[in-house]
TORMARZA-641072 format. One record per residue (C-alpha): residue number from 0; residue in three letters; x, y, z. Coordinates in steps of 0.02 Angstrom, whole numbers. Layout:
   pos   code       px       py       pz
   NUM    ALA        X        Y        Z
...
***
This chain:
   pos   code       px       py       pz
     0    MET     7146     5516     3539
     1    TYR     6966     5612     3528
     2    THR     6819     5575     3588
     3    ARG     6737     5610     3420
     4    PRO     6804     5668     3238
     5    MET     6886     5830     3233
     6    ILE     6916     5958     3107
     7    LEU     7061     6039     3070
     8    PRO     7142     6168     2978
     9    LEU     7270     6095     2857
    10    GLU     7356     6254     2825
    11    SER     7389     6413     2911
    12    THR     7246     6505     2784
    13    GLY     7131     6418     2812
    14    ARG     7054     6354     2649
    15    ILE     7107     6173     2668
    16    TYR     7045     6081     2824
    17    VAL     7094     5871     2897
    18    LEU     6946     5786     2957
    19    GLU     7060     5683     3081
    20    ASP     6945     5512     3172
    21    GLU     6935     5464     3360
    22    LYS     7116     5373     3323
    23    GLY     7161     5512     3241
    24    GLN     7191     5459     3081
    25    VAL     7133     5563     2934
    26    VAL     6984     5519     2863
    27    GLY     6987     5624     2717
    28    THR     7047     5822     2667
    29    GLY     6983     5959     2552
    30    SER     6868     6113     2591
    31    ARG     6772     6159     2798
    32    GLU     6606     6111     2675
    33    VAL     6709     5936     2640
    34    CYS     6770     5903     2793
    35    GLU     6592     5949     2868
    36    THR     6517     5822     2743
    37    LEU     6651     5711     2770
    38    MET     6581     5694     2990
    39    TYR     6421     5696     2962
    40    ILE     6432     5540     2848
    41    ILE     6517     5449     2985
    42    GLY     6385     5503     3095
    43    ALA     6241     5449     3012
    44    GLY     6317     5302     3010
    45    LEU     6232     5154     2865
    46    SER     6120     5036     2895
    47    PRO     6138     4846     2852
    48    ALA     6071     4803     2691
    49    MET     5897     4692     2685
    50    ASP     5973     4524     2598
    51    GLN     5783     4432     2623
    52    GLN     5740     4539     2475
    53    GLN     5859     4510     2331
    54    PRO     5864     4330     2283
    55    LYS     6044     4265     2310
    56    ALA     6063     4143     2137
    57    ARG     6020     4199     1989
    58    PRO     6049     4059     1860
    59    ASN     5996     4147     1717
    60    VAL     6062     4321     1701
    61    ARG     6181     4349     1573
    62    ALA     6317     4489     1564
    63    ALA     6291     4648     1474
    64    ILE     6462     4636     1393
    65    THR     6588     4481     1364
    66    ILE     6747     4469     1452
***
């Protein structure tokens, strides 16, 4: 639908906005600043976690609380 995420006013006063992704699906609503922050987070992307730094199994770890 769009080529990039879009911030659109949700009401006529312009206090509440909606952020839609490229497919036209709603990502979030809020003030203009909130939608701009969400759009920045979407555009920045996340780097993959480094699996080599953390061991896979920890046999001697105990829970702080009992379930």
